[in-house]
Kinemage of the C-alpha trace (Angstrom):
@kinemage 1
@onewidth
@group {chain A} dominant
@subgroup {mainchain}
@vectorlist {calphas} color= white
{ca met a 1} P 3.457 -14.761 24.837
{ca met a 2} L -0.185 -13.693 24.678
{ca gly a 3} L 0.841 -10.247 23.449
{ca arg a 4} L 2.854 -11.811 20.641
{ca leu a 5} L 0.001 -14.085 19.602
{ca leu a 6} L -2.427 -11.183 19.500
{ca leu a 7} L -0.001 -9.155 17.409
{ca val a 8} L 0.490 -11.980 14.908
{ca ala a 9} L -3.266 -12.455 14.683
{ca leu a 10} L -3.708 -8.747 14.038
{ca leu a 11} L -1.141 -8.824 11.248
{ca cys a 12} L -2.894 -11.785 9.641
{ca leu a 13} L -6.256 -10.009 9.768
{ca ile a 14} L -4.820 -6.930 8.110
{ca ala a 15} L -3.033 -8.968 5.445
{ca thr a 16} L -6.110 -10.985 4.508
{ca gly a 17} L -8.588 -8.113 4.605
{ca ala a 18} L -10.575 -9.848 7.351
{ca trp a 19} L -9.785 -7.025 9.762
{ca ala a 20} L -12.353 -4.701 8.165
{ca asp a 21} L -15.060 -7.379 8.330
{ca glu a 22} L -14.522 -8.359 11.972
{ca val a 23} L -13.820 -5.180 13.932
{ca glu a 24} L -13.787 -1.452 13.551
{ca gly a 25} L -10.354 -0.278 12.439
{ca pro a 26} L -8.122 2.069 14.413
{ca his a 27} L -8.539 5.829 14.154
{ca val a 28} L -4.977 7.056 13.733
{ca gln a 29} L -4.490 10.601 14.941
{ca gly a 30} L -1.339 12.386 13.780
{ca glu a 31} L -0.255 15.761 15.116
{ca thr a 32} L 2.714 18.054 15.638
{ca phe a 33} L 4.271 17.415 19.032
{ca glu a 34} L 6.532 20.106 20.456
{ca tyr a 35} L 9.107 19.664 23.202
{ca ser a 36} L 12.005 21.819 24.357
{ca thr a 37} L 15.530 21.515 25.719
{ca gly a 38} L 18.531 23.806 25.905
{ca gly a 39} L 16.408 26.811 24.993
{ca asn a 40} L 15.421 25.263 21.648
{ca thr a 41} L 12.077 23.927 20.445
{ca tyr a 42} L 11.741 20.672 18.534
{ca glu a 43} L 8.741 19.745 16.390
{ca gly a 44} L 8.129 16.020 16.404
{ca tyr a 45} L 5.207 14.082 14.969
{ca leu a 46} L 2.971 12.078 17.314
{ca ala a 47} L 0.670 9.298 16.096
{ca tyr a 48} L -1.752 7.245 18.190
{ca asn a 49} L -5.074 5.423 17.961
{ca ala a 50} L -7.668 7.969 19.089
{ca ala a 51} L -10.297 5.205 19.304
{ca asp a 52} L -8.329 3.404 22.036
{ca asp a 53} L -8.956 4.461 25.642
{ca glu a 54} L -6.262 2.220 27.136
{ca pro a 55} L -2.710 3.597 27.608
{ca arg a 56} L -0.268 1.921 25.229
{ca pro a 57} L 3.528 1.524 25.010
{ca gly a 58} L 5.445 4.409 23.499
{ca val a 59} L 7.892 4.161 20.609
{ca leu a 60} L 10.445 6.814 19.738
{ca leu a 61} L 11.220 6.956 16.003
{ca val a 62} L 14.445 8.558 14.755
{ca his a 63} L 14.517 9.652 11.122
{ca glu a 64} L 17.066 9.133 8.352
{ca trp a 65} L 19.623 11.859 7.724
{ca trp a 66} L 17.034 13.658 5.561
{ca gly a 67} L 15.173 14.776 8.676
{ca leu a 68} L 11.590 14.505 9.897
{ca asn a 69} L 9.897 13.875 6.556
{ca asp a 70} L 6.798 12.003 5.377
{ca thr a 71} L 8.641 8.652 5.292
{ca ile a 72} L 9.189 8.528 9.046
{ca lys a 73} L 5.737 10.005 9.729
{ca his a 74} L 4.230 7.110 7.763
{ca arg a 75} L 6.104 4.648 9.987
{ca ala a 76} L 4.670 6.406 13.031
{ca asp a 77} L 1.164 6.029 11.589
{ca gln a 78} L 1.782 2.319 10.980
{ca leu a 79} L 2.833 1.787 14.593
{ca ala a 80} L -0.175 3.746 15.853
{ca ala a 81} L -2.511 1.517 13.836
{ca leu a 82} L -0.941 -1.502 15.570
{ca gly a 83} L -1.519 -0.213 19.085
{ca phe a 84} L 1.574 1.832 19.922
{ca val a 85} L 1.953 5.547 20.561
{ca ala a 86} L 4.699 6.661 18.196
{ca leu a 87} L 6.701 9.861 18.400
{ca ala a 88} L 8.857 10.647 15.371
{ca val a 89} L 11.460 12.952 16.888
{ca asp a 90} L 13.023 16.058 15.389
{ca met a 91} L 16.784 15.712 15.791
{ca tyr a 92} L 17.636 18.884 13.859
{ca gly a 93} L 15.268 21.426 15.439
{ca asp a 94} L 12.371 23.424 13.993
{ca gly a 95} L 11.390 20.431 11.865
{ca lys a 96} L 14.249 21.028 9.399
{ca val a 97} L 14.404 18.663 6.413
{ca ala a 98} L 17.448 18.349 4.143
{ca glu a 99} L 16.978 18.771 0.409
{ca his a 100} L 20.445 17.573 -0.646
{ca pro a 101} L 22.862 14.905 0.640
{ca asp a 102} L 25.472 17.556 1.505
{ca gln a 103} L 22.955 19.296 3.726
{ca ala a 104} L 21.822 16.002 5.232
{ca lys a 105} L 25.433 15.046 5.980
{ca ala a 106} L 26.058 18.382 7.667
{ca phe a 107} L 22.907 18.114 9.810
{ca ser a 108} L 23.526 14.516 10.880
{ca ser a 109} L 27.258 14.965 11.503
{ca gln a 110} L 26.598 17.909 13.772
{ca val a 111} L 24.281 15.760 15.878
{ca met a 112} L 26.598 12.754 16.141
{ca gln a 113} L 29.643 14.869 16.968
{ca asp a 114} L 27.911 16.234 20.064
{ca trp a 115} L 26.349 13.226 21.756
{ca pro a 116} L 25.559 15.021 25.056
{ca ala a 117} L 23.399 17.518 23.144
{ca ala a 118} L 21.779 14.722 21.124
{ca arg a 119} L 21.056 12.796 24.289
{ca ser a 120} L 19.454 15.875 25.831
{ca arg a 121} L 17.085 16.148 22.848
{ca leu a 122} L 16.167 12.483 23.087
{ca glu a 123} L 15.604 12.684 26.836
{ca ala a 124} L 13.330 15.704 26.365
{ca ala a 125} L 11.347 13.828 23.707
{ca met a 126} L 11.002 10.731 25.910
{ca ala a 127} L 9.954 12.771 28.935
{ca ala a 128} L 7.255 14.526 26.915
{ca leu a 129} L 6.098 11.221 25.395
{ca arg a 130} L 5.808 9.547 28.810
{ca gln a 131} L 3.544 12.355 29.999
{ca his a 132} L 1.061 11.949 27.142
{ca pro a 133} L -2.202 10.445 28.432
{ca ala a 134} L -2.254 7.819 25.669
{ca val a 135} L 1.116 6.405 26.768
{ca arg a 136} L 1.862 3.673 29.281
{ca gly a 137} L 4.936 5.454 30.560
{ca asp a 138} L 6.759 2.411 31.910
{ca ser a 139} L 7.311 0.986 28.400
{ca ile a 140} L 9.361 2.859 25.801
{ca ala a 141} L 11.299 1.575 22.786
{ca ala a 142} L 13.331 3.352 20.104
{ca leu a 143} L 13.445 2.621 16.358
{ca gly a 144} L 15.758 4.346 13.922
{ca tyr a 145} L 16.623 4.374 10.229
{ca cys a 146} L 20.093 5.038 8.723
{ca phe a 147} L 21.316 8.028 10.761
{ca gly a 148} L 18.487 7.273 13.194
{ca gly a 149} L 19.583 3.658 13.461
{ca gly a 150} L 22.968 4.865 14.631
{ca val a 151} L 21.248 7.131 17.138
{ca val a 152} L 19.198 4.337 18.726
{ca met a 153} L 22.224 2.017 18.912
{ca asn a 154} L 24.037 4.776 20.787
{ca met a 155} L 21.016 5.224 23.043
{ca ala a 156} L 21.481 1.599 24.092
{ca leu a 157} L 25.255 2.089 24.442
{ca ala a 158} L 24.573 5.041 26.728
{ca gly a 159} L 22.273 2.937 28.909
{ca met a 160} L 19.283 5.192 28.301
{ca pro a 161} L 15.966 4.057 29.838
{ca ile a 162} L 14.439 2.224 26.883
{ca asp a 163} L 13.347 -1.405 26.643
{ca ala a 164} L 14.449 -1.911 23.048
{ca ala a 165} L 16.651 -0.289 20.418
{ca ile a 166} L 15.879 -1.342 16.845
{ca ser a 167} L 18.021 -0.192 13.929
{ca phe a 168} L 17.246 -0.433 10.217
{ca his a 169} L 20.330 0.020 7.960
{ca gly a 170} L 21.831 2.142 10.713
{ca ser a 171} L 25.311 3.621 10.862
{ca pro a 172} L 27.302 1.789 13.572
{ca thr a 173} L 29.419 4.836 14.436
{ca gln a 174} L 30.041 4.887 18.182
{ca ala a 175} L 29.306 8.361 19.551
{ca val a 176} L 29.193 7.298 23.213
{ca ser a 177} L 32.641 7.484 24.772
{ca gln a 178} L 31.843 5.414 27.865
{ca pro a 179} L 29.318 2.608 27.216
{ca gln a 180} L 26.960 1.803 30.072
{ca ala a 181} L 25.001 -1.280 31.137
{ca phe a 182} L 21.907 -1.982 29.048
{ca asp a 183} L 19.710 -5.021 29.628
{ca gly a 184} L 17.174 -4.383 26.876
{ca val a 185} L 16.619 -5.809 23.399
{ca val a 186} L 18.792 -4.633 20.488
{ca arg a 187} L 17.893 -5.639 16.956
{ca ile a 188} L 20.021 -4.547 14.000
{ca tyr a 189} L 18.557 -5.107 10.524
{ca asn a 190} L 21.075 -4.503 7.756
{ca gly a 191} L 21.423 -5.014 4.014
{ca glu a 192} L 24.083 -7.581 3.181
{ca gln a 193} L 25.109 -5.506 0.134
{ca asp a 194} L 25.151 -2.158 1.967
{ca pro a 195} L 28.394 -0.322 1.053
{ca leu a 196} L 27.739 2.445 3.586
{ca val a 197} L 27.845 0.202 6.663
{ca asp a 198} L 31.330 -1.008 7.619
{ca pro a 199} L 31.015 -4.705 8.605
{ca ala a 200} L 33.855 -4.423 11.125
{ca ala a 201} L 32.253 -1.403 12.770
{ca leu a 202} L 28.909 -3.199 12.893
{ca asp a 203} L 30.504 -6.263 14.508
{ca ser a 204} L 32.263 -4.020 17.023
{ca met a 205} L 29.026 -2.209 17.883
{ca ala a 206} L 27.162 -5.483 18.407
{ca ala a 207} L 29.987 -6.926 20.528
{ca thr a 208} L 30.172 -3.845 22.739
{ca leu a 209} L 26.420 -3.919 23.299
{ca glu a 210} L 26.554 -7.602 24.212
{ca glu a 211} L 29.430 -6.990 26.621
{ca asn a 212} L 27.264 -4.442 28.403
{ca gly a 213} L 24.321 -6.812 28.850
{ca ala a 214} L 22.120 -6.256 25.810
{ca asp a 215} L 20.152 -9.024 24.067
{ca val a 216} L 21.613 -8.411 20.595
{ca arg a 217} L 20.648 -9.893 17.261
{ca val a 218} L 22.031 -8.791 13.885
{ca val a 219} L 20.136 -9.812 10.740
{ca gln a 220} L 21.659 -9.388 7.278
{ca tyr a 221} L 19.245 -9.378 4.323
{ca pro a 222} L 20.729 -10.877 1.117
{ca gly a 223} L 20.576 -8.597 -1.902
{ca ala a 224} L 19.577 -5.545 0.137
{ca thr a 225} L 21.581 -2.336 0.035
{ca his a 226} L 21.359 0.913 1.983
{ca ala a 227} L 17.928 2.427 2.746
{ca phe a 228} L 16.179 -0.836 1.826
{ca thr a 229} L 13.102 0.156 3.864
{ca asn a 230} L 12.562 3.489 2.109
{ca pro a 231} L 10.181 3.286 -0.900
{ca asp a 232} L 11.708 6.541 -2.161
{ca ala a 233} L 15.262 5.146 -2.158
{ca asp a 234} L 15.423 4.373 -5.888
{ca arg a 235} L 14.448 7.942 -6.811
{ca leu a 236} L 16.987 9.376 -4.373
{ca ala a 237} L 19.666 7.049 -5.727
{ca ala a 238} L 19.081 8.226 -9.289
{ca glu a 239} L 18.788 11.894 -8.395
{ca phe a 240} L 21.895 12.123 -6.226
{ca asp a 241} L 23.987 9.154 -7.453
{ca leu a 242} L 23.855 7.384 -4.091
{ca pro a 243} L 24.160 3.616 -3.398
{ca leu a 244} L 20.563 3.294 -2.191
{ca gly a 245} L 17.791 0.904 -3.151
{ca tyr a 246} L 14.374 -0.135 -1.917
{ca asn a 247} L 13.948 -3.857 -1.286
{ca ala a 248} L 10.324 -4.815 -0.661
{ca ala a 249} L 11.116 -8.291 0.674
{ca ala a 250} L 13.735 -7.058 3.147
{ca asp a 251} L 11.467 -4.178 4.155
{ca ala a 252} L 8.563 -6.523 4.938
{ca ala a 253} L 10.717 -9.109 6.697
{ca ser a 254} L 12.536 -6.592 8.890
{ca trp a 255} L 9.292 -4.817 9.773
{ca gln a 256} L 7.637 -8.044 10.937
{ca ala a 257} L 10.761 -8.974 12.898
{ca ala a 258} L 10.792 -5.534 14.523
{ca leu a 259} L 7.140 -5.825 15.552
{ca leu a 260} L 7.808 -9.159 17.233
{ca ala a 261} L 10.821 -7.648 18.991
{ca leu a 262} L 8.683 -4.745 20.207
{ca asp a 263} L 6.077 -7.141 21.507
{ca gln a 264} L 8.762 -9.117 23.317
{ca ala a 265} L 10.316 -6.026 24.885
{ca leu a 266} L 7.209 -4.021 25.747
{ca asn a 267} L 4.491 -6.556 26.546
{ca glu a 268} L 6.251 -9.249 28.518
């Protein structure tokens, strides 16, 4: 409870501008973070508060189908400023970023069609993150967006050693053939008007997670469509004729809910 109260107080200070008057702000350090598995090298992005000497919980961030771009790096910086050590993983290898939806679909489909390989990449990333001196290795959560949301839901389905799996407008495609026990927190934040997320598949995913022991909560945001957390969604929608749209209210609400869920899972 104390961790949650401190987090809420921190958010209030930042929102009101009082943070700068009361204490010195965090010094967010962002850097390329390499890890390897299966003979391949992956180039993630690590963000942490370099002014903090105390080890902090780690958070794995899984990008949208576009790849490890500036959008997910910004989320990592936000988490670092709030006292987490955030690793935005590279699911495609060599830091590849898609420039077109067809390329993004090909990259993401290849990952989801070979879950054992995807799991190996995630395990390598988590192992490297736990070894970082800024990380309190006993506490790890995973957050994902769109494609990445589907990845973190499958991490929970696979019973991977994380305390929380948090999905934002994630695809509920089940890639894990044999779900395992998972006693962590699962939060699924979805746009009520999202045409790319099948409601039946989402219900099935949530039910399967609950059956295997997870603390599951699904939140639907009225008026929100796919990619509602991505400020670049409107441009991408116009450029590629995709059913995307940024929704500032749903973005803010889901982010605050996710932070409280992280505090619950990692600090209690």
